[in-house]
N, CA and C of each residue as an Amber inpcrd file, in Angstrom:
protein
   465
  16.5630000  21.9290000 -17.6160000  15.1830000  21.3460000 -17.7040000
  15.8630000  20.1390000 -16.6050000  16.9360000  19.8970000 -16.2470000
  16.6720000  19.3360000 -14.7080000  16.2960000  19.9450000 -13.1920000
  16.8070000  21.2590000 -13.5410000  16.0070000  21.4190000 -12.1040000
  14.5300000  22.3110000 -12.0420000  13.5330000  21.9570000 -13.6890000
  12.4410000  22.1830000 -13.7430000  12.5560000  20.9260000 -12.7700000
  12.0610000  20.2090000 -13.2040000  12.0460000  18.3860000 -13.2880000
  11.9290000  18.7580000 -11.6760000  13.1800000  18.6480000 -10.9990000
  13.1700000  18.0350000  -9.7660000  11.8670000  18.6580000  -8.7810000
  12.2650000  20.1540000  -8.6510000  11.1220000  20.7410000  -8.7660000
   9.5680000  21.0570000  -9.4290000   9.3500000  20.2300000 -10.3190000
   7.9840000  19.5470000 -10.7440000   7.6680000  18.4310000 -10.4800000
   8.5840000  17.6050000  -9.4850000   8.4860000  16.0040000  -8.6970000
   7.7600000  15.9410000  -7.8150000   8.6670000  17.2410000  -7.3270000
   8.9390000  17.6610000  -5.2740000   7.1170000  18.0110000  -5.1500000
   6.6350000  19.0740000  -6.2000000   5.8280000  19.6630000  -6.3560000
   4.5870000  18.1930000  -6.2650000   4.3700000  18.0010000  -7.0040000
   3.2450000  15.8650000  -7.4620000   3.5010000  15.5810000  -6.2760000
   5.1470000  14.7550000  -5.9630000   4.7990000  14.2960000  -4.4090000
   3.7750000  14.6300000  -3.1350000   4.2930000  15.9290000  -2.9870000
   4.0880000  16.6680000  -1.8330000   2.5560000  16.7550000  -2.0180000
   1.8850000  17.2700000  -3.7050000   0.0150000  17.0460000  -3.7280000
  -0.0770000  15.7260000  -3.2870000   1.1600000  14.6950000  -4.1350000
   0.2480000  13.0260000  -3.5030000  -0.1920000  13.0960000  -2.1600000
   0.5560000  13.1940000  -1.4950000   0.6240000  12.8580000   0.2830000
  -0.2420000  13.8950000   0.4040000  -0.8000000  14.9380000  -0.0900000
  -1.9020000  15.9990000   0.7530000  -3.3150000  15.1280000   0.0870000
  -3.4870000  15.2380000  -0.9280000  -4.1390000  14.8340000  -1.2300000
  -4.6810000  13.2840000  -1.3170000  -3.8720000  12.6320000  -1.0290000
  -4.5560000  10.9100000  -0.8580000  -4.9470000  10.9710000   0.8060000
  -4.3550000  11.1630000   1.1740000  -4.2380000  11.9630000   3.4220000
  -5.3190000  12.6060000   3.3410000  -5.2360000  13.8980000   3.2890000
  -5.7230000  14.5060000   4.0370000  -7.6380000  15.3210000   3.0590000
  -7.1590000  15.6190000   1.6900000  -8.1610000  15.9410000   0.8550000
  -9.2170000  14.4540000   0.7080000  -9.1300000  13.4610000   0.4760000
  -9.6890000  12.3120000   0.0510000 -10.9330000  11.8650000   1.4090000
 -11.6700000  11.9010000   1.1480000 -13.1200000  11.8370000   2.0790000
 -12.8730000   9.9900000   3.1450000 -13.7260000   9.5870000   3.6630000
 -12.8620000   8.8440000   4.2770000 -14.0450000   7.6170000   3.3150000
 -15.1090000   7.9440000   2.8870000 -15.9020000   8.0930000   1.8400000
 -15.3330000   6.8120000   0.7350000 -14.5500000   8.5200000   0.3150000
 -13.9060000   7.7320000  -0.7640000 -12.9970000   6.4680000  -0.2280000
 -12.3890000   6.6700000   0.7280000 -11.6570000   6.0190000   1.0680000
 -12.0880000   4.3030000   1.1290000 -12.4650000   4.1210000   1.5090000
 -13.3680000   3.1520000   2.0630000 -14.1490000   2.4030000   0.4000000
 -14.4190000   2.9280000  -0.3010000 -15.3030000   2.6200000  -0.9170000
 -14.5910000   2.9660000  -2.1780000 -13.4980000   3.4330000  -2.8730000
 -13.0760000   3.6610000  -4.4510000 -13.2610000   2.2140000  -4.9340000
 -12.1820000   1.5510000  -3.9090000 -12.0350000  -0.2260000  -4.9500000
 -13.2660000  -0.7490000  -4.8150000 -14.6670000  -0.4960000  -3.9410000
 -15.6630000  -1.9130000  -4.4380000 -16.1330000  -1.2370000  -6.0850000
 -16.5460000  -3.3910000  -6.1070000 -16.6990000  -3.5680000  -7.5700000
 -18.4310000  -2.1480000  -8.0780000 -18.1280000  -2.4260000  -9.4020000
 -19.1950000  -1.7950000  -9.5440000 -19.3940000  -0.0160000  -9.6930000
 -20.6750000   0.1140000  -9.8990000 -20.5770000   2.0820000 -10.0040000
 -20.6310000   2.7090000  -8.6070000 -20.7810000   1.7660000  -7.2420000
 -20.5070000   3.1720000  -6.5350000 -18.7970000   2.7630000  -5.9310000
 -18.3080000   2.6580000  -6.2430000 -16.5800000   2.0430000  -6.8510000
 -16.0070000   3.0320000  -7.7450000 -16.4750000   2.7690000  -8.4460000
 -16.1230000   3.7980000  -9.7090000 -16.5800000   4.9380000  -9.5530000
 -17.8210000   5.7560000  -8.9830000 -18.0710000   6.6650000  -8.9150000
 -17.0550000   7.3300000  -7.4820000 -16.8830000   6.6610000  -6.2340000
 -16.6100000   7.1360000  -5.0400000 -14.6830000   7.5860000  -5.8400000
 -14.1900000   6.2030000  -6.8130000 -12.8520000   6.8210000  -7.3780000
 -12.7100000   7.5420000  -7.8320000 -13.9710000   8.4060000  -8.7400000
 -13.4860000   9.1660000 -10.4300000 -13.4270000  10.6310000  -9.0900000
 -15.0600000  10.4710000  -7.7550000 -14.8070000  12.0390000  -7.0290000
 -13.3920000  11.9940000  -6.2240000 -12.9200000  10.3330000  -6.2490000
 -11.5060000  10.7580000  -5.2010000 -10.1180000  11.7050000  -6.2910000
 -10.3290000  11.0250000  -7.1860000  -9.0830000  11.2630000  -8.8370000
  -8.8510000  12.8690000  -9.0130000 -10.6620000  13.2120000  -9.5410000
 -10.9970000  14.5340000  -9.4530000 -10.7310000  15.5760000  -8.2120000
 -10.6280000  15.4160000  -7.0210000 -10.2460000  16.4150000  -5.9300000
  -8.7380000  15.4620000  -6.3840000  -7.9000000  14.8540000  -6.2410000
  -6.3220000  14.3710000  -6.2100000  -5.9310000  15.4370000  -7.0740000
  -6.4970000  15.3160000  -8.4060000  -6.0230000  15.9610000  -9.7670000
  -6.2530000  17.4920000  -9.2500000  -7.4210000  18.3760000  -8.6820000
  -7.2180000  19.5270000  -8.8680000  -6.0610000  19.6520000  -7.4150000
  -5.3460000  18.9870000  -6.7580000  -4.1710000  19.5840000  -6.2240000
  -3.8210000  19.3470000  -6.5400000  -3.2580000  17.8590000  -7.5950000
  -1.8570000  18.2200000  -7.8150000  -1.5660000  19.0560000  -9.4260000
  -2.9090000  19.7870000  -9.5440000  -2.9690000  20.9700000  -9.7110000
  -2.8390000  22.0620000  -9.8300000  -3.3310000  22.6240000  -8.5600000
  -3.2190000  24.0740000  -8.0930000  -1.4610000  23.7310000  -7.3320000
  -1.1850000  22.3080000  -7.3420000   0.5060000  22.6550000  -6.4460000
   1.0960000  23.0290000  -7.5960000   0.6440000  21.8360000  -8.8340000
   1.6700000  22.3260000  -9.4770000   2.2800000  23.5660000 -10.7100000
   0.5450000  24.4130000 -10.4460000   0.5000000  25.5960000 -11.3190000
   0.9320000  26.9500000 -10.4670000   0.9760000  26.3210000  -9.1510000
   1.9680000  27.1470000  -8.1430000   3.4400000  26.8040000  -7.7830000
   3.6570000  26.1720000  -8.6690000   5.5530000  25.9040000  -8.3850000
   5.9760000  26.2410000  -9.6040000   4.9480000  26.0840000 -10.6620000
   5.6430000  26.2180000 -12.1110000   5.2420000  27.7030000 -12.3950000
   4.6190000  28.7600000 -11.9870000   4.8380000  30.0010000 -11.0760000
   5.6160000  31.0450000 -10.2440000   5.5240000  30.4760000  -9.2260000
   6.5540000  30.8400000  -8.4210000   8.4200000  30.9090000  -8.7030000
   8.1800000  29.4080000  -9.4690000   9.4580000  29.0370000  -9.4870000
  10.4920000  29.4560000 -10.7030000   9.0210000  29.7310000 -11.6640000
   9.1540000  30.2220000 -13.2520000   9.7170000  29.3710000 -14.4870000
   9.3660000  27.8850000 -13.5380000   9.9090000  26.5930000 -14.4290000
   9.4950000  26.7520000 -16.2840000  10.1780000  26.3730000 -17.0940000
  10.1540000  26.2920000 -18.1850000   9.1880000  25.3420000 -18.8820000
   7.9270000  24.9580000 -18.1140000   6.8660000  24.1290000 -19.0330000
   5.5640000  24.7380000 -19.7470000   5.6750000  23.8300000 -20.5310000
   4.4060000  24.2730000 -21.6280000   3.1930000  23.5780000 -21.2420000
   1.9010000  24.6120000 -21.7020000   0.1830000  23.6500000 -21.5750000
   0.3230000  22.0330000 -21.6910000   0.6220000  22.1230000 -22.8900000
   0.9660000  21.1100000 -23.3650000   1.3640000  20.2320000 -22.5960000
   2.4040000  20.4160000 -22.2560000   3.6530000  19.1320000 -20.7590000
   2.3670000  18.8520000 -20.2330000   1.9220000  20.2680000 -19.1300000
   1.4930000  20.4910000 -17.6490000  -0.3280000  19.2770000 -18.0070000
  -0.9840000  19.8600000 -19.3270000  -1.9580000  19.1640000 -18.9990000
  -2.1710000  17.2340000 -19.7070000  -0.9830000  17.4400000 -20.1390000
  -0.2260000  16.0070000 -20.4220000  -0.4170000  14.9190000 -19.1270000
   1.1990000  15.6450000 -18.1890000   1.6860000  15.2630000 -17.1340000
   0.5840000  14.6370000 -16.4340000  -0.5170000  15.7620000 -15.7960000
  -1.5830000  16.1270000 -15.2520000  -3.0140000  14.4750000 -16.0200000
  -3.1660000  14.6150000 -17.2130000  -3.9880000  13.3210000 -17.2800000
  -3.2580000  11.9410000 -17.5600000  -2.3310000  11.8500000 -17.5270000
  -1.1570000  10.5940000 -16.8480000  -1.1260000   9.6940000 -15.7630000
  -1.2640000  11.6750000 -14.7040000  -1.4670000  11.3300000 -13.1950000
  -2.9270000  10.8990000 -12.8800000  -3.8170000  11.2020000 -13.1990000
  -5.2640000  11.0760000 -12.9820000  -5.6220000   9.8210000 -13.6840000
  -4.9580000   9.7480000 -14.7660000  -5.4850000   8.1860000 -15.5090000
  -5.4970000   6.9910000 -14.5770000  -3.7480000   7.4720000 -14.0490000
  -2.9290000   5.9480000 -13.9710000  -3.2090000   5.9380000 -12.1210000
  -3.0900000   7.4530000 -11.4130000  -4.0880000   7.7470000  -9.6300000
  -5.4240000   6.3790000 -10.1140000  -6.2040000   6.3470000 -10.8240000
  -7.7650000   5.6330000 -10.7220000  -7.3740000   4.7290000 -11.0830000
  -6.9380000   4.0900000 -12.1040000  -6.2620000   2.6050000 -11.8180000
  -5.6860000   1.9580000 -11.2670000  -4.6190000   2.6370000 -10.3940000
  -4.3060000   2.1630000  -9.4980000  -5.3000000   2.0600000  -7.7420000
  -5.8460000   2.9260000  -8.0630000  -6.9700000   2.9410000  -6.6580000
  -8.3820000   2.3360000  -7.2420000  -8.3200000   1.6510000  -8.0930000
  -9.1210000   0.5380000  -8.3800000  -8.9610000  -0.5710000  -7.4850000
  -7.4440000  -0.7230000  -7.5320000  -7.2460000  -1.3150000  -6.6000000
  -6.9580000  -3.0500000  -7.4590000  -8.2360000  -3.5510000  -7.3430000
  -7.9510000  -4.6770000  -8.8360000  -6.8000000  -5.5270000  -9.4510000
  -6.6880000  -3.3820000 -10.4630000  -5.2950000  -4.0700000 -11.6960000
  -3.7460000  -4.2250000 -10.8210000  -3.6880000  -3.6250000  -9.5550000
  -2.4410000  -3.8670000  -9.0950000  -1.9190000  -4.8650000  -8.1320000
  -3.2920000  -5.0410000  -7.7860000  -3.4790000  -6.8320000  -7.3380000
  -2.7270000  -7.8440000  -7.9160000  -4.0280000  -7.7340000  -9.5590000
  -3.0280000  -8.8600000 -10.0740000  -2.2310000  -8.6170000 -10.7970000
  -1.5900000  -7.7080000 -10.7090000  -0.1790000  -7.9180000 -10.8590000
   0.6720000  -8.1070000  -9.9630000   0.2020000  -8.0980000  -8.9970000
   1.2410000  -8.0540000  -8.2810000   1.9930000  -9.6870000  -7.5960000
  -0.0530000 -10.0630000  -7.3910000   0.0460000 -11.7170000  -7.7830000
   0.5700000 -12.5870000  -8.8350000   0.7780000 -12.0540000  -9.6830000
   1.2810000 -12.5350000 -11.1500000   2.9560000 -12.6340000 -11.3370000
   2.9350000 -11.3860000 -10.9810000   4.8980000 -11.2980000 -10.5750000
   5.4810000 -12.1170000  -9.2490000   4.4950000 -12.4560000  -8.8990000
   4.9280000 -13.5080000  -7.4760000   4.9640000 -12.9670000  -5.7180000
   3.6140000 -12.0230000  -5.8110000   4.4060000 -11.1750000  -5.2260000
   2.9520000 -11.4300000  -3.8100000   2.3010000 -12.3390000  -4.2000000
   1.0140000 -13.1280000  -3.4360000   0.6510000 -13.0340000  -1.8950000
   2.0730000 -13.6500000  -0.8950000   2.7190000 -13.1380000   0.2930000
   2.7000000 -12.5170000   0.7550000   3.6540000 -11.6290000  -0.1130000
   3.6480000 -10.3420000   0.1110000   2.2800000  -9.1830000   0.7350000
   1.4510000  -9.4570000  -0.3550000   0.1620000  -8.6990000  -0.0720000
  -0.8940000  -9.1750000   0.8780000  -0.7690000 -10.0400000   1.6540000
  -1.2020000 -10.2480000   2.6580000  -0.4030000  -9.8840000   4.3310000
   0.6330000  -9.3670000   3.9850000   1.5060000  -8.1940000   4.9060000
   0.4490000  -6.9250000   5.5320000   0.1560000  -7.3690000   6.7360000
  -0.5380000  -6.0790000   7.3950000  -1.9280000  -6.3040000   7.4770000
  -2.5850000  -7.4720000   6.5780000  -4.1010000  -7.5080000   6.3130000
  -4.9470000  -7.1900000   7.9470000  -5.7980000  -6.9090000   7.7530000
  -6.4170000  -7.3230000   9.1090000  -7.2630000  -8.8060000   8.6730000
  -6.6710000  -9.3810000  10.1860000  -7.1280000 -10.7690000  10.5880000
  -8.6450000 -10.3710000  11.2560000  -9.3260000 -11.3730000  11.2060000
 -11.0150000 -11.7340000  12.1960000 -10.8870000 -13.4940000  12.3950000
 -11.3580000 -13.8690000  13.3760000 -11.5000000 -15.0540000  14.1690000
 -11.7020000 -14.9720000  15.1080000 -11.3520000 -15.7960000  16.2590000
 -12.0880000 -15.7500000  17.0150000 -10.2720000 -15.5860000  17.8490000
 -10.2970000 -14.8870000  19.5690000  -8.8280000 -15.4920000  20.4500000
  -9.0750000 -16.6740000  20.8980000  -8.2440000 -16.2780000  21.8380000
  -7.8960000 -18.0090000  22.4990000  -9.0140000 -17.9940000  23.6990000
  -9.8930000 -17.1620000  24.1400000 -10.8060000 -17.6060000  24.8780000
 -12.3220000 -17.6200000  24.1590000 -12.2200000 -17.2210000  23.1310000
 -13.7530000 -17.7190000  22.0430000 -13.8500000 -16.4710000  21.2180000
 -13.5230000 -14.8210000  21.9290000 -13.6770000 -14.1180000  21.7390000
 -13.8660000 -14.1990000  19.9340000 -14.6810000 -13.0600000  19.5090000
 -14.4860000 -12.3420000  18.1620000 -13.3790000 -11.5750000  18.0600000
 -12.3690000 -11.4100000  17.2670000 -11.6220000  -9.8090000  17.4390000
 -11.6510000  -9.6810000  15.8070000 -11.1650000  -8.4900000  15.6810000
 -11.0760000  -8.4140000  14.2130000 -10.3190000  -6.7640000  14.4940000
  -8.9030000  -7.1050000  13.8430000  -7.9090000  -6.5870000  13.9030000
  -7.9710000  -4.7790000  12.5950000  -7.1720000  -4.3320000  13.3760000
  -7.6360000  -2.8940000  13.3840000  -6.9300000  -2.6990000  11.7380000
  -7.6620000  -2.5570000  10.8440000  -6.9380000  -2.2220000   9.8570000
  -6.2320000  -1.0780000   9.5700000  -5.0880000  -0.5050000   9.2490000
  -4.2360000   0.0310000   9.4950000  -3.7840000   0.5360000   7.8250000
  -3.1210000   2.0550000   8.2640000  -2.4630000   1.8790000   6.6360000
  -0.8970000   0.9210000   6.5650000  -0.6950000  -0.1270000   7.1230000
   0.9370000  -0.1680000   7.3350000   0.4620000  -1.9350000   6.9090000
  -0.2710000  -1.7960000   5.3450000   0.1900000  -2.8470000   4.4340000
   0.2710000  -3.1210000   3.1770000   1.0180000  -4.2280000   3.1500000
   1.7720000  -4.1840000   1.6600000   1.0820000  -3.5260000   0.4280000
  -0.1710000  -3.8410000   0.5270000  -1.4200000  -3.4720000  -0.6840000
  -0.6010000  -1.7950000  -0.7630000  -0.9190000  -1.0720000   0.4880000
  -1.0770000   0.2460000   0.7540000   0.4370000   0.4120000   0.2060000
   1.7130000  -0.1260000   0.6020000   3.1140000   0.0540000   0.5620000
   3.4380000  -0.0380000  -1.5760000   2.7640000  -0.7360000  -1.6260000
   2.4930000  -1.1780000  -3.7070000   1.9790000   0.3980000  -4.6080000
   1.0480000   0.4460000  -3.6710000   0.0550000   1.2040000  -4.0650000
   0.3070000   2.6920000  -3.9310000   1.1400000   3.4690000  -2.9500000
   2.0920000   4.0510000  -2.9250000   3.5040000   4.7390000  -4.0820000
   4.2220000   3.3020000  -4.0670000   5.0040000   3.2300000  -5.1550000
   5.1860000   3.1170000  -5.8150000   3.6020000   2.5910000  -6.4710000
   2.9100000   3.1890000  -7.8360000   2.8000000   4.0110000  -8.2120000
   2.1940000   4.8040000  -7.1320000   1.9850000   5.8950000  -7.8470000
   3.2060000   7.2940000  -7.6460000   3.9870000   6.6240000  -6.9880000
   5.3520000   7.3830000  -7.2270000   5.9140000   7.1320000  -8.4570000
   6.1060000   6.1720000  -8.4230000   6.3000000   5.7230000 -10.4350000
   5.7470000   6.9280000 -11.6010000   4.2050000   6.4810000 -10.8960000
   4.0250000   7.0020000 -12.0600000   3.9620000   9.0610000 -12.0480000
   3.9060000   9.3010000 -11.1090000   3.7900000  10.5900000 -10.6070000
   5.6490000  10.9750000 -11.0400000   6.5950000   9.8740000 -11.3110000
   7.8830000  10.5410000 -11.5030000   7.5040000  10.3000000 -13.0090000
   6.8690000   9.9400000 -14.0750000   6.6790000   9.7750000 -15.7290000
   6.2290000  10.7650000 -16.1010000   4.8580000  11.4840000 -15.2980000
   3.6100000  12.2410000 -15.2710000   5.0690000  13.7570000 -15.1010000
   5.6920000  13.5880000 -14.4580000   6.7090000  14.7430000 -14.1470000
   7.3100000  15.1530000 -15.3190000   7.8120000  14.1370000 -15.6900000
   9.2910000  13.6780000 -17.3390000   8.2600000  14.1320000 -18.1940000
   7.3480000  14.1200000 -18.5380000   6.0950000  14.4610000 -19.4930000
   6.1220000  15.5270000 -19.3960000   5.3820000  15.8810000 -18.5230000
   5.4770000  17.7710000 -18.7120000   6.4390000  18.6280000 -18.5410000
   8.0100000  18.3190000 -18.3800000   9.2000000  18.6030000 -18.5610000
   9.1750000  18.7160000 -20.2380000   9.1160000  17.3250000 -20.8580000
  10.0490000  17.1530000 -21.9140000   8.9770000  17.2860000 -23.1170000
   7.0970000  17.7510000 -22.8840000   6.6320000  18.4590000 -23.6580000
   6.7140000  19.9780000 -24.4040000
């Protein structure tokens, strides 16, 4: 069972990275955290392609490595992954939790700044993946994938 868990978790982590960075569209990435229907739909579309990716890689490793998994476990793990991915990618929940546990200052790291330079010209830092919010998001996803893989192999 431990080898099945390790192999399946590796597949989920690989699928996660591909789905979040290669499969997700620019529109989904920019809009999924927006309030209201626009954000919710963008996030749902992202989670649909994300879950398709984790499903494909999960099925691949299950078949190629002949893992001892059940359909119940597989579907439960995929459902856990999809729901937690949606909750995290709406961002507001993780940001509230981070502030609640005292990470408000950490959340500011890497956030683009706007203002005027010393010559009075406007500037806008280039948004990047190197933010604390992104790090917290990814670590939460990895934790959820750990539990999704665990659920998959024990059911």
